[in-house]
N, C-alpha and C positions, 0 to 999 in steps of 0.2 A: 240780265243775269245778276245773282247775288254776288256781293264781294265782302270778304270778311277780312279785317287786317288785325295783326297782333303786334303790339308795341313792346318791345323787350327792353331791359336795360340792365347794366351790371351794377353792383355784384347781385347774383341771384341769392334767393332765400336759403340760409345756410352758410353763406360764404360771407368773408369779411372784406375781401378785396379782390382785386384783378391782376395781381402780379405772381409771377412764379407758377407753382404748382396749381394755386387755385384757378388761375385763368385756364389752364388745360382741362382741369376738373370740370368747369362751367362749360367749356365748348364741349365736353363729352356728354353733359347732360342735355344741351340744346341739340346735339346731334341725334340722341336718342328720341327726343321729342318731336323733332322736324320728321325723321324717318317714320316714325308712327303715324304722323298726319298724312304723309305722301302715301304710304300704304294703304291707309283708310280711304282717302280719295280715290285711288287707283281701283280699288275693290268696289266702290259706289258706282264708278263709271262702267266696270265690267259687269256688274249686276242690273244695270239700267237705271239706277237711281239718279245719276247725273248724266247729263248728256255730254258735258265737257268738264274737264278739270284743269285749271292752270294754278300751280303752287309756286308764287313768285318768292325767291330767296335771295334776290340781288341787293339787299339792304346792306349787306356786310356782316350781319351778325352770325349768318350760317352759311360760309363759304364752300363747305365740302361737297354739296350737292353738284355745284357748278365743276369743282374739282373732279368728281367722279364722271362727268360728262366729258371734262377735257381729256380725261385719261382715256376714255373711248374713242375720242376723236383722234387722238395721238396714236392710238393703235391701228386706226383707219388709214393714218398718215403713213405709218410704217409699212401697212399692206400696200399702198400706193407705191411707195419707194420699192419695194420688193418686185411689183409689177413692172415699173420703169427699169429695174435692173434686169429682169428676164427679158423685156424687149431690147435692151441695149446689147445683152449677150447674143440674142438671135439676129440681130441686124449686123454685128460687128463680128459674129461668128467667133467670138474669143470671150473666155470668162475673164481673162485678165483685163481687157478694155471695158468689159462691162462693169467690173469691180471699180475700175479707175473712174468710169463716167458717172456711176451711181454715187461715188464719192465725192467728186468734183460738184455734182448737183446739190448733195446735202450739205457740203461746206459753205454754199452760198447763203445758207441761213445764218449759222452763227458769224460769219463776216459782215453781213447786213446788220445784224443785231449789235455787234460791237460799235459799228459806225453810228447805228441810231441811238444807242445809249451814251456811249463815251465820247463821241465826236460832237452829235447834235445835242447832246444833254436832254433828251426826250426820255421821260420817266413813264409816260402812258404806255402800256402795254397789256393787252386783254386776249380774250379768246378769239376776237376777230382777227388778230394779228396772226394767230397760228394759222388760219386759213391760208395765208399766203404761201404755205409750203406747197399747196396744191398748184398754186400759180406757178411757182418756179419749177414743178416738177414739168410742166407742159412747155415752158420756155426753154429750159434747160436741156431737156430731150431734143427739142427742135435744133438748137444751136450744135449740139453733139453730132447730130446726123448730118447736118450741113456741111461741117467740117471734115467729117469722115468721108463723106461721099465725094467731096473735093478731092481729098487724098487718093481715093481709090481712082477717081478719073484722071488723075495726074499721071498714072502709069501708062497710059495710052493717048491721053488728049494734050498733054503739055509738050512743049517743043523738046527736041532731042537734047538739046543742051540743059534743059531743067531735068530731063529724066536721068541723066548721067550721074547724079549725086542726090544724096539722100536730102541735103541742104536745099538743093535747087527744085526738087520735087515739093517739099515742104513750103518752100516760098511761093511757089506758083499756087498750090492749095490754098496758102493763107491769103494771097491776094485775092483768089476766087471766092472764097467764102466770107471773107471779113465784111464785104459790103451787104450781104445779105443778113449777116448776124447783127451788124449795126443798125440797119433799118428796122429789123425786128426790135431790138432793145430800145431804139429811140422811139418808135410808135406805142410799145407797151409802157415806156417810162412816162410819155406824154399823156397816155389814156389814164394811168394811174394818178399823175399830178393834177389832173383836170378835177378830181375829186377833192383836191385840197382846197377848192374855193369855196367848200361848204362850211358852215358855221360850226357844225356839230364837232366836237374835238376828237371823238372816236374815229369818224371817218376821215378827218385830216390827217391822223397819226397813221392810219391804215394805210393811206395814199402814199404817204412819204415812206413807210416801211416797205410796201410793196415795189415802189420805184427803187429803193435801195437793193431789193433782192434782184431786180433785173439787172442793175448795174454791176452787181457782185458777181452775178453768173456770167456776164459778159467779160468782165475782168479774169475770171478763172478759165473760161473757156478759150480764152486767147493765150494763156500761158500753161496752164496744167495740162490740158487736153491734147495740144501739139506734142508736148514731151511725152505724153503716155503713148501717142501714136507712134512717134519715132522709136522709142525703147521697145515697143511691142515689135514693130517691123525689123529692128535689128536683131531682136531676139529670135524672131521666126527666121531670118535669114540664117542665123548662127545654127540653130537646130537643123535646118534644111542641109546645110552643108555637111552638119555632122552625120546626118542619116546617109547622104549620099557616099561619104567615106567608108562610113560601116558597111553599106550595101556593097561598095566595090571590094572590101576586104573579104566579106562573105562570099562573093563571087569567086574570088581567086582562091579561097581556103579549101573548098571541096576537092579541087584538082590537086593540090598538093597532098591531101589526105589519102586519094585514091592512089596516087604514085607510090606513097609509102606503104600502102597496103599490097599493091602489087610486088614491090620489092620484097616485102616480107614474104610472100608466097613463093618467088622465086627462090628465095634464100632456103626456104625449107625443102 
């Protein structure tokens, strides 16, 4: 196939510098020019004049095409997070737990990014690293369901001493689920870190970042998620007791009303 390369430099014709407003104006000119070429190549492929078109803009002069694709990928990531939210709500049968679970999974990304940038001092971050959000969605849901299922099993499988209190039930579920979650986190982290042996910087940084995602998710699922489960349980118990008291009052109230009505009729 044929290959055509355009070498561009600053400042463009008609500009005297590359600072301030002139820099933004030159970027706008290059943007219009690159979009025109992209549209013409796409039209040529559609008409059959070209079998395939590849328009490489990775040299750094024209970054907005990649940003446009990144925006599309982020929208897809948000759709994936929404699906995960729906699955958590269906599995837990609670909108509150679904919201807390989806929030906990989403918080793994900024937590891992903070450690990656400010603690490890790694500045390399690209589109490939954003793919890690799909990885953490799967790992995060798995850990959420493991601990939640252990909590539900504790209501009948735990010893009577553990079932007598919320703390005992949670501790039994915690000990039952922590091993499975730890094994999952360790295997995922080791699998990702094996890619760090590669000499390609992007792959090495991606391996480190995804490993941090798995570790951050494990830390959050061991702290935030149990708290959400216990708060939801106590709130459900309080609401159930309130409904029971309301039903008891409602059952007694009609009798009193009928007696008052009968008394009124006798007085007449």
